KEVO-229889 format. One line per 8 residues: number of its first residue (from 1); their letters; for each residue x, y, z of C-alpha. Coordinates in steps of 0.1 Angstrom, whole numbers, padded with zeros to 4 digits, m for minus. Example, Ala and Ser with C-alpha at 12.3 -4.5 7.8 and 13.67 -1.06 7.14 Angstrom:
residues 2
1) AS) 0123 m0045 0078 | 0137 m0011 0071
***
This chain:
residues 235
1) MRRDIQPN) m0362 m0307 m0107 | m0347 m0275 m0109 | m0373 m0248 m0119 | m0352 m0218 m0113 | m0335 m0216 m0151 | m0348 m0186 m0169 | m0360 m0188 m0207 | m0332 m0187 m0230
9) ERAYSSKE) m0306 m0187 m0201 | m0271 m0197 m0211 | m0257 m0230 m0204 | m0218 m0231 m0200 | m0195 m0261 m0206 | m0169 m0276 m0181 | m0143 m0257 m0201 | m0162 m0220 m0202
17) VAEEVGIA) m0168 m0225 m0165 | m0130 m0235 m0162 | m0122 m0203 m0183 | m0150 m0178 m0163 | m0140 m0188 m0126 | m0105 m0188 m0135 | m0099 m0224 m0124 | m0085 m0257 m0139
25) TPTVRKYG) m0112 m0278 m0156 | m0103 m0310 m0134 | m0111 m0284 m0101 | m0145 m0273 m0118 | m0154 m0313 m0116 | m0143 m0318 m0080 | m0163 m0285 m0075 | m0190 m0302 m0088
33) QILERNGY) m0189 m0336 m0072 | m0185 m0319 m0041 | m0218 m0299 m0043 | m0239 m0325 m0057 | m0223 m0346 m0026 | m0242 m0320 0001 | m0276 m0319 m0020 | m0267 m0292 m0045
41) EFLKDGDR) m0286 m0301 m0085 | m0272 m0296 m0120 | m0288 m0298 m0151 | m0277 m0328 m0162 | m0275 m0343 m0199 | m0266 m0377 m0195 | m0237 m0375 m0170 | m0224 m0345 m0184
49) RIFVQSDI) m0232 m0315 m0158 | m0245 m0282 m0179 | m0239 m0250 m0156 | m0259 m0221 m0155 | m0249 m0185 m0140 | m0261 m0194 m0107 | m0239 m0227 m0104 | m0207 m0201 m0117
57) GALIALRD) m0218 m0184 m0088 | m0214 m0215 m0062 | m0180 m0226 m0076 | m0167 m0192 m0072 | m0181 m0196 m0036 | m0161 m0222 m0033 | m0129 m0211 m0048 | m0133 m0182 m0024
65) TDKPLDDT) m0140 m0198 0008 | m0119 m0197 0043 | m0139 m0225 0055 | m0140 m0264 0045 | m0154 m0271 0010 | m0181 m0295 0025 | m0192 m0270 0048 | m0197 m0242 0021
73) AKDLAYQQ) m0215 m0266 m0002 | m0243 m0272 0025 | m0244 m0239 0028 | m0250 m0234 m0010 | m0271 m0264 m0011 | m0297 m0250 0013 | m0295 m0219 m0002 | m0303 m0234 m0035
81) KERLEETN) m0334 m0254 m0019 | m0345 m0222 m0008 | m0348 m0208 m0039 | m0364 m0239 m0059 | m0388 m0234 m0031 | m0396 m0200 m0038 | m0397 m0209 m0072 | m0425 m0232 m0069
89) KTEVAISD) m0444 m0212 m0043 | m0446 m0181 m0071 | m0457 m0209 m0100 | m0483 m0219 m0077 | m0496 m0183 m0072 | m0501 m0178 m0108 | m0516 m0213 m0118 | m0541 m0201 m0086
97) TYENLPQD) m0545 m0169 m0101 | m0561 m0185 m0134 | m0579 m0207 m0119 | m0595 m0181 m0104 | m0603 m0159 m0131 | m0640 m0148 m0134 | m0656 m0162 m0161 | m0680 m0129 m0166
105) PNQLKEIL) m0670 m0111 m0198 | m0678 m0076 m0175 | m0656 m0089 m0149 | m0630 m0099 m0175 | m0629 m0067 m0191 | m0625 m0052 m0157 | m0596 m0070 m0150 | m0587 m0067 m0185
113) MFVVNELA) m0591 m0025 m0179 | m0569 m0027 m0148 | m0542 m0046 m0162 | m0546 m0021 m0192 | m0542 0008 m0168 | m0513 m0006 m0152 | m0492 m0011 m0181 | m0499 0021 m0193
121) AAREMNAQ) m0488 0036 m0158 | m0459 0014 m0156 | m0449 0027 m0192 | m0449 0062 m0181 | m0432 0055 m0154 | m0407 0036 m0176 | m0407 0062 m0201 | m0397 0090 m0168
129) LTNDMSQL) m0372 0070 m0153 | m0358 0068 m0191 | m0357 0104 m0193 | m0343 0109 m0157 | m0315 0080 m0166 | m0309 0106 m0199 | m0307 0136 m0176 | m0286 0118 m0150
137) KITVSRLQ) m0261 0109 m0180 | m0259 0147 m0193 | m0253 0155 m0157 | m0225 0132 m0151 | m0212 0136 m0183 | m0210 0176 m0175 | m0196 0167 m0144 | m0165 0148 m0161
145) QDHHVISS) m0162 0179 m0187 | m0161 0202 m0153 | m0138 0180 m0136 | m0114 0178 m0166 | m0116 0214 m0171 | m0107 0220 m0133 | m0075 0196 m0136 | m0065 0214 m0164
153) SIGNSAQK) m0069 0248 m0149 | m0046 0230 m0118 | m0021 0216 m0143 | m0019 0248 m0160 | m0017 0270 m0129 | 0008 0246 m0106 | 0031 0246 m0146 | 0029 0285 m0141
161) THAKIEKL) 0036 0287 m0110 | 0068 0261 m0114 | 0079 0283 m0140 | 0076 0316 m0122 | 0094 0297 m0091 | 0120 0288 m0117 | 0124 0319 m0133 | 0130 0341 m0098
169) TEQQKTYY) 0152 0309 m0087 | 0171 0316 m0118 | 0171 0355 m0112 | 0186 0351 m0077 | 0210 0330 m0086 | 0220 0358 m0113 | 0221 0383 m0086 | 0239 0363 m0060
177) ETLLHQEM) 0268 0356 m0086 | 0268 0390 m0097 | 0271 0400 m0061 | 0299 0373 m0055 | 0314 0388 m0085 | 0316 0425 m0074 | 0328 0410 m0038 | 0355 0389 m0056
185) EKSEFLQK) 0368 0425 m0080 | 0366 0445 m0046 | 0389 0420 m0028 | 0416 0416 m0056 | 0414 0460 m0054 | 0419 0456 m0019 | 0448 0433 m0019 | 0462 0453 m0049
193) ELQSIRDE) 0460 0482 m0027 | 0471 0464 0004 | 0502 0449 m0016 | 0510 0487 m0032 | 0510 0501 0005 | 0534 0476 0017 | 0558 0483 m0010 | 0555 0517 0000
201) QKKEWHSQ) 0564 0509 0032 | 0593 0487 0022 | 0608 0517 0005 | 0600 0539 0031 | 0619 0517 0054 | 0645 0508 0030 | 0653 0549 0029 | 0652 0551 0064
209) NEFNKRLE) 0678 0523 0069 | 0700 0539 0045 | 0694 0576 0061 | 0704 0559 0091 | 0731 0539 0082 | 0749 0575 0066 | 0742 0590 0100 | 0760 0562 0118
217) EAIQEPKE) 0789 0563 0093 | 0790 0601 0098 | 0789 0604 0138 | 0817 0576 0135 | 0840 0600 0114 | 0866 0624 0128 | 0852 0663 0141 | 0867 0679 0110
225) KRGWLFSL) 0851 0659 0088 | 0816 0662 0101 | 0805 0695 0087 | 0786 0681 0056 | 0766 0659 0087 | 0753 0693 0095 | 0741 0702 0064 | 0717 0674 0060
233) FKK) 0699 0689 0093 | 0699 0725 0073 | 0679 0709 0047
***
């Protein structure tokens, strides 16, 4: 018979176990049959199995095993057997302790004083542990606050850096746009100057052509009519 059940330990129905383990209710029954077939013991209410926390652990082990279900069930039954034997040994040791208590009141008083002192030491240790836990919680809380502050600082710094980069990028963009605009204006001015020079050259070429034409016509005229030709060079 099972002796590993703790006082006031919660009992689960098949439906509750199915929800706890994440399997269907028929699968709970199937796993229960496999475990019993391999020597595992359940608490029973008639033919109905009553599950406790250790049984839920066994069902989870069956659910997650990579081995054949019967092999895993045998391992679980063996572990339960060892656990029950250890529980029985503990109960026997406690029983022997009560049977071997001395009958002398003075010895009983000494034993009780020893137990009281041990309890006082245990309470003092528990108080110290409680205080240490409180200090640990405070330390953890401070670390969490520091982490939050550091994270916030890093976030703010990153945000400021990003804003500076965006500002510098915008300034650089504006600077290059201004340079481009200035270069375009210079290019337009040079093009106008170049066109003006070309126009002047055209006028000069046209004037020179006109002069050459008149000169050629004057040379082809008779000698008596060439007097005006020399007047061109006297000027």
